[in-house]
NUZA-79912 format. One record per residue: y, x, z of N, C-alpha, C, O in turn; residue number from 1. Coordinates in pm, whole numbers, plus 50000, padded with zeros to 5 digits. Each point is the difference from the previous one (the first is absolute). Layout:
// NUZA-79912
[r [Y; X; Z]; [Y; X; Z]; [Y; X; Z]; [Y; X; Z]; NUM],
...
// end
This chain:
// NUZA-79912
[r [49878; 50071; 50001]; [50143; 49951; 50016]; [50096; 50059; 49988]; [50032; 50071; 50096]; 1],
[r [50052; 49927; 49787]; [50124; 50071; 50022]; [50131; 49896; 50046]; [50009; 49877; 50003]; 2],
[r [50064; 50205; 50022]; [50149; 49937; 50057]; [50098; 49994; 49875]; [50005; 50095; 49922]; 3],
[r [50054; 49817; 50064]; [50081; 50011; 49881]; [50124; 50095; 50042]; [50033; 50020; 50117]; 4],
[r [50032; 50036; 49768]; [50101; 50088; 50014]; [50139; 49933; 50080]; [50033; 49882; 49995]; 5],
[r [50032; 50218; 50074]; [50106; 49957; 50068]; [50128; 50001; 49886]; [50020; 50097; 49928]; 6],
[r [50056; 49792; 50069]; [50093; 50012; 49901]; [50129; 50042; 50053]; [50093; 50015; 49922]; 7],
[r [49924; 50007; 50213]; [50086; 50081; 50059]; [50062; 50137; 49962]; [49922; 50089; 49967]; 8],
[r [50210; 49937; 50033]; [50035; 50135; 49964]; [49959; 50101; 50105]; [49951; 49960; 50105]; 9],
[r [50066; 50171; 49873]; [50002; 50108; 50104]; [50097; 49979; 50114]; [49975; 49997; 50121]; 10],
[r [50143; 49990; 49816]; [50097; 49958; 50116]; [49977; 49902; 50079]; [50004; 50008; 50123]; 11],
[r [49967; 49877; 49802]; [49958; 49874; 50095]; [49890; 50036; 50071]; [49986; 49922; 50094]; 12],
[r [49914; 50177; 49902]; [49884; 50000; 50085]; [50029; 50093; 50125]; [49942; 49998; 50109]; 13],
[r [50171; 50093; 49844]; [50072; 50092; 50097]; [50077; 49903; 50117]; [49985; 50008; 50122]; 14],
[r [50090; 49912; 49812]; [50079; 49896; 50080]; [49938; 49932; 50093]; [50042; 49988; 50116]; 15],
[r [49836; 49955; 49831]; [49946; 49920; 50065]; [49910; 50092; 50124]; [49961; 49948; 50105]; 16],
[r [50021; 50163; 49867]; [49920; 50083; 50098]; [50109; 50039; 50112]; [49967; 50020; 50116]; 17],
[r [50161; 49989; 49840]; [50104; 50028; 50118]; [50021; 49901; 50065]; [50032; 50022; 50116]; 18],
[r [49960; 49839; 49842]; [50039; 49892; 50072]; [49891; 49967; 50092]; [50029; 49952; 50110]; 19],
[r [49812; 50073; 49848]; [49910; 49989; 50113]; [50005; 50093; 50096]; [49963; 49969; 50113]; 20],
[r [50080; 50153; 49860]; [49993; 50104; 50090]; [50096; 49977; 50128]; [49974; 50014; 50120]; 21],
[r [50174; 49936; 49798]; [50118; 49950; 50101]; [49971; 49914; 50067]; [50034; 50007; 50118]; 22],
[r [49897; 49885; 49837]; [49947; 49865; 50079]; [49901; 50052; 50100]; [50005; 49950; 50113]; 23],
[r [49900; 50149; 49861]; [49909; 50063; 50106]; [50090; 50053; 50131]; [49980; 49967; 50117]; 24],
[r [50113; 50112; 49841]; [50076; 50061; 50105]; [50063; 49927; 50074]; [50018; 50024; 50120]; 25],
[r [50034; 49855; 49805]; [50078; 49915; 50089]; [49922; 49898; 50087]; [50058; 49942; 50091]; 26],
[r [49811; 50036; 49884]; [49922; 49910; 50082]; [49930; 50103; 50114]; [49954; 49959; 50106]; 27],
[r [50047; 50207; 49846]; [49970; 50073; 50123]; [50106; 50031; 50136]; [49980; 50023; 50120]; 28],
[r [50135; 49966; 49801]; [50115; 50016; 50083]; [50010; 49857; 50078]; [50039; 50002; 50117]; 29],
[r [49930; 49885; 49827]; [49995; 49878; 50104]; [49903; 49993; 50085]; [50011; 49935; 50104]; 30],
[r [49881; 50131; 49863]; [49902; 50013; 50077]; [50006; 50099; 50113]; [49942; 49979; 50107]; 31],
[r [50126; 50124; 49869]; [50048; 50111; 50116]; [50097; 49950; 50078]; [50007; 50044; 50115]; 32],
[r [50103; 49837; 49833]; [50083; 49951; 50074]; [49991; 49908; 50113]; [50077; 49986; 50095]; 33],
[r [49763; 49925; 49861]; [49970; 49895; 50095]; [49916; 50060; 50108]; [50002; 49959; 50116]; 34],
[r [49896; 50176; 49827]; [49937; 50059; 50126]; [50092; 50070; 50100]; [49970; 50008; 50119]; 35],
[r [50163; 50052; 49821]; [50049; 50074; 50119]; [50084; 49893; 50077]; [50024; 50017; 50119]; 36],
[r [50024; 49863; 49806]; [50039; 49905; 50094]; [49899; 49958; 50113]; [50034; 49973; 50115]; 37],
[r [49853; 50025; 49844]; [49905; 49954; 50105]; [49990; 50095; 50098]; [49991; 49971; 50120]; 38],
[r [50011; 50166; 49825]; [49967; 50110; 50098]; [50092; 50012; 50102]; [49968; 50027; 50115]; 39],
[r [50167; 49951; 49839]; [50143; 50002; 50069]; [49996; 49902; 50099]; [50041; 50018; 50114]; 40],
[r [49888; 49834; 49826]; [50018; 49917; 50132]; [49919; 50060; 50111]; [50045; 50015; 50113]; 41],
[r [49821; 50021; 49848]; [49907; 50076; 50104]; [50066; 50095; 50085]; [49961; 50009; 50116]; 42],
[r [50149; 50076; 49839]; [50038; 50102; 50068]; [50133; 49947; 50091]; [50045; 50059; 50098]; 43],
[r [50007; 49808; 49841]; [50088; 49939; 50096]; [49974; 49954; 50108]; [50063; 50004; 50106]; 44],
[r [49806; 49934; 49858]; [49905; 49932; 50139]; [49986; 50112; 50101]; [50031; 49987; 50118]; 45],
[r [49922; 50124; 49830]; [49958; 50118; 50079]; [50142; 50060; 50092]; [49995; 50026; 50120]; 46],
[r [50102; 49984; 49812]; [50103; 50047; 50051]; [50075; 49904; 50102]; [50064; 50037; 50098]; 47],
[r [49915; 49830; 49859]; [50046; 49879; 50104]; [49924; 50036; 50132]; [50038; 50030; 50113]; 48],
[r [49844; 49956; 49831]; [49873; 50010; 50126]; [50030; 50109; 50101]; [49979; 49988; 50120]; 49],
[r [50079; 50134; 49815]; [50032; 50117; 50092]; [50121; 49987; 50056]; [50008; 50054; 50110]; 50],
[r [50088; 49893; 49851]; [50144; 49984; 50049]; [49980; 49884; 50118]; [50054; 50011; 50110]; 51],
[r [49874; 49895; 49857]; [49965; 49897; 50118]; [49929; 50070; 50106]; [50038; 49975; 50115]; 52],
[r [49892; 50085; 49875]; [49893; 50060; 50102]; [50074; 50091; 50073]; [49974; 50025; 50118]; 53],
[r [50147; 50043; 49799]; [50060; 50106; 50083]; [50109; 49950; 50089]; [50031; 50049; 50108]; 54],
[r [50030; 49835; 49828]; [50076; 49913; 50085]; [49962; 49972; 50148]; [50054; 50039; 50104]; 55],
[r [49817; 49867; 49874]; [49915; 49943; 50110]; [49985; 50142; 50114]; [50038; 50009; 50116]; 56],
[r [49900; 50079; 49809]; [49940; 50090; 50077]; [50130; 50084; 50090]; [49969; 50053; 50107]; 57],
[r [50156; 49954; 49848]; [50111; 50035; 50070]; [49998; 49970; 50148]; [49986; 50078; 50095]; 58],
[r [50034; 49759; 49904]; [50048; 49943; 50109]; [49871; 49988; 50071]; [50008; 49989; 50123]; 59],
[r [49872; 50012; 49823]; [49868; 50016; 50069]; [49982; 50113; 50088]; [49985; 49998; 50122]; 60],
[r [50018; 50113; 49788]; [49990; 50132; 50056]; [50081; 50057; 50105]; [49958; 50088; 50075]; 61],
[r [50184; 49852; 49934]; [50106; 50019; 50093]; [49935; 49926; 50149]; [50009; 50056; 50110]; 62],
[r [49942; 49847; 49875]; [49952; 49926; 50120]; [49854; 50065; 50042]; [49975; 50023; 50118]; 63],
[r [49952; 49997; 49800]; [49859; 50067; 50010]; [50020; 50153; 50068]; [49945; 50035; 50104]; 64],
[r [50130; 50033; 49830]; [50016; 50140; 50074]; [50080; 49988; 50109]; [49970; 50084; 50085]; 65],
[r [50136; 49832; 49951]; [50037; 49999; 50155]; [49906; 49945; 50076]; [50008; 50042; 50115]; 66],
[r [49908; 49885; 49869]; [49885; 49943; 50070]; [49924; 50112; 50006]; [50007; 50036; 50118]; 67],
[r [49921; 50043; 49818]; [49931; 50111; 49990]; [50036; 50131; 50068]; [49920; 50086; 50037]; 68],
[r [50219; 49916; 49974]; [50059; 50089; 50081]; [49999; 49959; 50134]; [49964; 50068; 50096]; 69],
[r [50074; 49829; 49906]; [49998; 49933; 50165]; [49871; 50026; 50086]; [49993; 50053; 50111]; 70],
[r [49906; 49897; 49810]; [49867; 50020; 50050]; [49950; 50133; 50011]; [49907; 50029; 50075]; 71],
[r [50156; 50057; 49850]; [49958; 50156; 50044]; [50075; 50055; 50115]; [49941; 50082; 50070]; 72],
[r [50198; 49879; 49962]; [50071; 50018; 50122]; [49956; 49943; 50118]; [50031; 50063; 50101]; 73],
[r [49901; 49826; 49915]; [49951; 49930; 50073]; [49867; 50079; 50021]; [49948; 49994; 50112]; 74],
[r [49998; 50072; 49800]; [49891; 50047; 50033]; [49980; 50130; 50053]; [49894; 50046; 50041]; 75],
[r [50238; 50018; 49954]; [50036; 50128; 50076]; [50067; 50093; 49906]; [50059; 50091; 50059]; 76],
[r [49950; 49915; 49796]; [50032; 50055; 49925]; [50197; 50021; 50023]; [50072; 49907; 50036]; 77],
[r [49963; 50190; 49943]; [50151; 50023; 49975]; [50054; 49912; 49919]; [49931; 49955; 49909]; 78],
[r [50171; 50012; 50104]; [50093; 49887; 49901]; [50004; 50085; 49833]; [49964; 49933; 49903]; 79],
[r [50064; 50163; 50084]; [50003; 50101; 49914]; [49873; 49987; 49888]; [49998; 49959; 49884]; 80],
[r [49897; 50097; 50208]; [49867; 50003; 49936]; [49947; 49866; 49955]; [49931; 49985; 49899]; 81],
[r [50110; 49910; 50193]; [49931; 49867; 49945]; [50087; 49958; 49879]; [49934; 49961; 49904]; 82],
[r [50181; 50039; 50083]; [50096; 49976; 49889]; [49961; 50058; 49865]; [50001; 49942; 49892]; 83],
[r [49957; 50217; 50142]; [49948; 50069; 49890]; [49868; 49933; 49957]; [49998; 49947; 49889]; 84],
[r [49887; 50050; 50190]; [49889; 49942; 49951]; [50016; 49857; 49932]; [49924; 49972; 49907]; 85],
[r [50170; 49938; 50135]; [50032; 49876; 49931]; [50038; 50020; 49851]; [49959; 49939; 49901]; 86],
[r [50135; 50168; 50108]; [50052; 50024; 49869]; [49890; 50065; 49894]; [50014; 49985; 49879]; 87],
[r [49893; 50075; 50169]; [49873; 50038; 49917]; [49930; 49896; 49961]; [49962; 49992; 49883]; 88],
[r [50010; 49906; 50214]; [49930; 49883; 49932]; [50090; 49923; 49889]; [49967; 49937; 49900]; 89],
[r [50130; 50086; 50144]; [50082; 49903; 49894]; [50022; 50068; 49884]; [50006; 49923; 49904]; 90],
[r [50007; 50186; 50070]; [49987; 50077; 49890]; [49894; 50016; 49914]; [50006; 50024; 49880]; 91],
[r [49874; 49959; 50205]; [49854; 49982; 49954]; [50011; 49849; 49902]; [49978; 49986; 49880]; 92],
[r [50062; 49924; 50213]; [49996; 49881; 49906]; [50059; 49959; 49887]; [49950; 49923; 49918]; 93],
[r [50185; 50142; 50075]; [50104; 50017; 49895]; [49942; 50057; 49875]; [50018; 49957; 49886]; 94],
[r [49895; 50164; 50155]; [49938; 50064; 49900]; [49897; 49940; 49914]; [49993; 50015; 49878]; 95],
[r [49925; 49912; 50200]; [49889; 49900; 49960]; [50084; 49917; 49897]; [49971; 50008; 49881]; 96],
[r [50129; 49913; 50160]; [50052; 49893; 49937]; [50058; 50070; 49876]; [49971; 49950; 49892]; 97],
[r [50105; 50158; 50110]; [50043; 50061; 49884]; [49903; 50037; 49896]; [50025; 49967; 49884]; 98],
[r [49872; 50095; 50143]; [49891; 50036; 49927]; [49921; 49898; 49922]; [49951; 50011; 49888]; 99],
[r [50047; 49883; 50201]; [49932; 49882; 49940]; [50076; 49942; 49881]; [49939; 49964; 49899]; 100],
[r [50198; 50026; 50112]; [50113; 49970; 49902]; [49997; 50089; 49866]; [50012; 49957; 49885]; 101],
[r [49969; 50180; 50156]; [50001; 50096; 49863]; [49868; 49993; 49964]; [49995; 50032; 49881]; 102],
[r [49888; 49941; 50164]; [49899; 49955; 49933]; [50016; 49917; 49884]; [49979; 50027; 49882]; 103],
[r [50074; 49837; 50187]; [50021; 49866; 49889]; [50062; 50077; 49887]; [49961; 49972; 49886]; 104],
[r [50150; 50142; 50134]; [50067; 50034; 49868]; [49948; 50125; 49938]; [50073; 50076; 49936]; 105],
[r [49812; 49943; 50083]; [49955; 50105; 49931]; [50033; 50014; 49829]; [49995; 49891; 49943]; 106],
[r [50037; 50219; 49973]; [50045; 49989; 49898]; [49903; 49933; 49900]; [50037; 49917; 49917]; 107],
[r [49846; 50123; 50096]; [49903; 49944; 49909]; [49970; 49837; 49989]; [49950; 49935; 49908]; 108],
[r [50096; 50025; 50214]; [49981; 49849; 49989]; [50128; 49923; 49915]; [50005; 49880; 49974]; 109],
[r [50089; 50216; 49993]; [50121; 49967; 49940]; [49996; 50004; 49834]; [50086; 49951; 49926]; 110],
[r [49786; 50124; 50031]; [49998; 50010; 49876]; [49946; 49856; 49934]; [49918; 49920; 50045]; 111],
[r [50162; 50079; 49824]; [49936; 49864; 49934]; [49863; 50040; 49912]; [49991; 50043; 49885]; 112],
[r [49903; 49924; 50219]; [49882; 50046; 49923]; [49944; 49918; 49900]; [49906; 50046; 49935]; 113],
[r [50138; 49837; 50041]; [49937; 49915; 49858]; [50070; 50039; 49904]; [49941; 49998; 49892]; 114],
[r [50206; 50053; 50108]; [50088; 50042; 49890]; [49956; 50132; 49948]; [49993; 50012; 49878]; 115],
[r [49971; 50105; 50209]; [49958; 50084; 49982]; [49867; 50053; 49928]; [49984; 50098; 49927]; 116],
[r [49918; 49793; 50124]; [49859; 49970; 49957]; [50041; 49944; 49833]; [49982; 50071; 49901]; 117],
[r [50062; 49821; 50095]; [50041; 49959; 49863]; [50061; 50093; 49889]; [49962; 49992; 49883]; 118],
[r [50138; 50101; 50161]; [50048; 50085; 49917]; [49892; 50098; 49983]; [49973; 50020; 49882]; 119],
[r [49960; 50045; 50201]; [49888; 50066; 49972]; [49890; 49933; 49857]; [49954; 50054; 49899]; 120],
[r [50038; 49835; 50147]; [49925; 49929; 49903]; [50036; 50013; 49869]; [49936; 50044; 49905]; 121],
[r [50208; 49902; 50103]; [50068; 49975; 49850]; [50004; 50168; 49928]; [49968; 50020; 49883]; 122],
[r [50072; 50079; 50202]; [50003; 50135; 49938]; [49855; 50036; 49950]; [49989; 50076; 49904]; 123],
[r [49903; 49875; 50154]; [49871; 50023; 49965]; [49949; 49934; 49867]; [49906; 50045; 49935]; 124],
[r [50161; 49849; 50035]; [49951; 49898; 49909]; [50112; 50058; 49881]; [49968; 49964; 49887]; 125],
[r [50129; 50101; 50117]; [50089; 50036; 49922]; [49939; 50116; 49950]; [50018; 50026; 49882]; 126],
[r [49897; 50063; 50201]; [49965; 50140; 49934]; [49890; 49968; 49908]; [49975; 50060; 49895]; 127],
[r [49950; 49823; 50160]; [49886; 49915; 49938]; [50010; 50001; 49855]; [49923; 50046; 49915]; 128],
[r [50210; 49883; 50072]; [50022; 49938; 49846]; [50050; 50106; 49941]; [50011; 49979; 49880]; 129],
[r [50032; 50146; 50157]; [50068; 50091; 49946]; [49899; 50067; 49902]; [50028; 50032; 49885]; 130],
[r [49825; 49990; 50188]; [49914; 50085; 49962]; [49945; 49944; 49868]; [49913; 50062; 49938]; 131],
// end
């Protein structure tokens, strides 16, 4: 079975090919925008959680650390040592909260994975068509 000859000129074929490549790039850009918007939404949520957690932690930790220091003083420690130990506990809690937030913002979670995969597939398809 043979295909009928194409009556289009060479310039029409080139123009049609360029239009298809342009349309492909536009759709890839739209996909990247949509995927990045989704990733940005997740990052915004993570940052919001971190800020809320820190704001709540500040007031709570002040009360908690004062209470711990008071208990340590009542247990026989000097005031300076008691408040130092309470501060170390507060610092450990702050570090855990900050580390958890940072883990949610790892750079690999911000990469538009579907778009990257689709562009790689497009490049492979283009290479296959040229051979």
